N, C-alpha and C positions, 0 to 999 in steps of 0.2 A: 589040634588047633581049636581053641575054645572061642566060640562066637558068643559075645554078650548081646543079648537082645533087650533093648530098653523098652519098657512098656509105654504105650501112647498115653499122653495126658488126657484124662477123661474130661468131657464137657460137663459143666455144672448141671445141665439138664438137657435132654434131647431138644434139638431145634433152637439152641441158644443163639441169639444174634449179638455179636460183639458191639454193634453200633446202636443197640437198643437204648442204652443209658444216655449217650449224647443226643439222640433224636428226642428222647423224652424231655431232656433238659431244654432243648431248643423249642419244643412245643410249649413247655411251661413258660418259657421266657416270652414267646409270642402271645400267649394268653394274658400274661401279666402286662404286656405293653398294649394289648388291644382293649383290655377292660377299662382303663381310665378314659380312653377315647370314646367308648360307648357310653360311659357314665356321664362325662362332661358334655357330650353332644346331645344327651337326652334322647337317644334313639329309642323309639317305641313303634315297633312294627304292627302292633295291634291297631294303630290309627288307620292303617290301610283297610281294615275290615270294619271300621266304624260305619254306622248307618249313614251319616251325613257324607262321608267320603265316598262310599259306594254309590250313593245317589248322584253325587256330582260327577263321578266318573261315568256312571251309566248314562246320564243326560248328555255328556260329551260324546260318548261312543255310539249313542243311539242313531245319530244321523251321520256317522263317519264314512259309511260306504253307500254308494260309490263316491269317490273323491269329486270335489267341485270341478266342473269342466265347462262352465259357461264362458262365453267369449270375453266378457268384461273382466272376470276374475283371472282368467288365463293371461290377459294382457298385463294386469297388475303383477301377476306372478312372474312373468317373463322379465319385466323391468326390475323386479326385486332380485331375481337371480343374477341378472347382469350387474346390478349394483353391488351385490355381495362379492361377485368375482372381481369387479373393478376395485373394490376396497382392498381385497387381499393383494392384488397385483400392484396397485399404487403404493400400499403400505410397505411391501417388501422392496419396491423400487426406491423409495425414499430411505429405507433403513440401510440398504447395501452400501452406498458411499460413506455414510457416517460410520458404519461398522468396520469397513476396511481401513479407514483413516485411524479409528481408535485402536484397531488391532495392530497396525504398524507402529503406533506410539507405545502400545503396551507390551509388545512382544520383545523377547531377548534374542530373537533369531538374527537380528541385524545390529547387535551391540558390538561396537569396536572394543570397548573395555572388556567385555566378556571374552572376546576372541583373544585379546592380548594376555588376559589372566587365566586362560584355559578354562572358561566356563563360569567364572565368578564376576558378575558385573560390578562396577564401581558403586560407591555410595551415592554419588550424584545421579547416576543412571537410575538407581532404585528410587530415589526421592522424586525424580522427574516422572517416572512411570506410575507412582502411587496415585496421584490425582486422576489419571486416566482410568486406572483399574477401579478406583472408588466410584467414578462416574458411571462406569459400566455396571457396577453392583447396584447403584441407585436406580438406573434405568430399568434393569431387568427384575428388580425386587418388587416393583409395583405392577400388579397384573394389568393387562391391557383393558379389561373392563372397568377398572378404577380410573385409568386415564380417560377412557371414553366418557365415563360419568362426569368427570371434571370438565372435559372439553365440550360436552353437550351444554353444560351451564354457560360456558364462555362463548361458544360459536353458534349455539342453537341446534335444533334437531336437524339431522341429515347425515350423509355419509362422510362429510369432511372430518367430523370428530372421530369416526372409526378409522379413517386413513391415518390420521396423526397418532392415534392411540397405538395402532400396530407399528407405525414407524418408530415411535419412542421406545416401546418395550422390546421390539425385535432388534433394534440397533444395539441394545445392551446384550441381548442373547447372542446375536451373530458375532458381535465384536469379541465377546469373551471366548467363544468357541474357535473363531478364526485365529485369535492369538495363540491358543493352545495347539491348533493344527500347525501353525507356522513353526512353533517350537518343537513339535514332535517329528517333523520331517528331517531328512538328512541336511545338515547345515554346511557340509563341506563345500558344495558349489558356491553358496553365498559368501562363505568366509574367504574362499579363494579369490572371488571378485573384489571383496573389500580389501584384502591384502594387496591386490594388484592396483589399488587406487581408484576403483570404480565407485561412483556415487551410490548411496544406499538404495535409491529408487531403482537404479539399474541392477544392483545386486538382488533386489527383491524380485524384479520382473524376470530375470534370467536365471537366478540361482535358487530362489525359494518357491515362487509361484508355480513353476511347472511341476514340482513334486507335490504341491499341496492342492492343485486344481481339482483333482478327483474328489477328495474329501470335502472340499469347499462346496463344490457343485451338489454333491449328494446331500449335505446338510442344509444347503439353501433351499433345495427343492422340497425337502421334508418340512422346513419351516414355512414354506409357501402353503403346503397342505394344512398345516396348523393354523395359519393366518386365515384360510378360507373358513375353517370351522369357527375360529374366533370372531369373524365378521358376523356370523349368524348370532352368536351369543351377545355381542355388543348391540345388536338391533333391539334387544329387550330394554335397553336404557335410552333408546332414541337415536342410535347411530345409523339408521337406515338398513337397507338390505332385507333379506328373507326373515331375519329375526324380528324386525319391527312389524312386518306383515303377520308373522306367526303370533306375536303378542296381541295384535288386534283381533285376530281370529279366535284366540283363546279367551279373550275378554267377552266376546259375543257367543261363546260356546258353540262355534260353528265347526263341528267335528269334520265335516267333509272338506272344508278349507284347510284344516290342520293336517289331514292326511295328504292332501295334494301338495302342501308345502313341504312336508317331510319326504315325500317321494321325489320332489324336485331337488331337495338338498342331497338325498342319497345319490341321485344321478350326477350332481355336481361333484361329489366326493369320488365317485367312480371314474368320472372323466379326468379329474385331477390325478388320481392314482395311475391311470393309463398314460397320461402325459409325462408324469415323473418317470415311469418305467421306460418310455420311449427316449426321454432325454438321457437317462443313465446308460441305456443301451447304445445310443449314438455317440455320446460325448465322453463316456468313461472308458 
């Protein structure tokens, strides 16, 4: 009995990686995409080591430690921290009802025409949803700091502009994601209720919302954390909170006050993270 032994196919060279060429092409593509961004943004890291820049940073850091801890400044810092927290909570609270209403109008999860045609909504349903989806695109395409800048001109300095800016932008973000969540969950309970003659609101409350509640809660809590950080950024345009106090301290080159504000902001973010974990653990 003759056994034919086929020789093994030799490697082109020892240690050859078959994925080397794809990785090299991906790296080259990343460099080609990165280079125009660096060129048009006029990124120049040598400015960090310029004499004027180092002197300005040195004067700011010279008195940065210990952080400011006098009673007058701590009182201002406490009020600013509460203001930032209130801006985030009030902004999300105003955005939630608008986002839920827009999501119900934009989603196909409760479409009777889609249910009757096995997933394909009618032309009238598509035309009806288009203005709602377009409105959500407009609301979330403008950053909250731009809305804050416009609202500060209209309402004046203070946290009201920050609250409305978060409410406007986040209603678009939440509405878009809520609509996608409603469409991604199991539609059979909602369709069964609709087929039985139940109103759409009842079909949503008992057929769609129970399956989507976990994802909605998780994303809402995440957006609340983002709103807390955004409230600090909007303070630089006069929307109140820690950002406005930080901008004043930076203008005066008060390094000790800047460090104190950053520590308080870090503490706020840590508290928000722990609260979000507690909510997810208890409610999900």
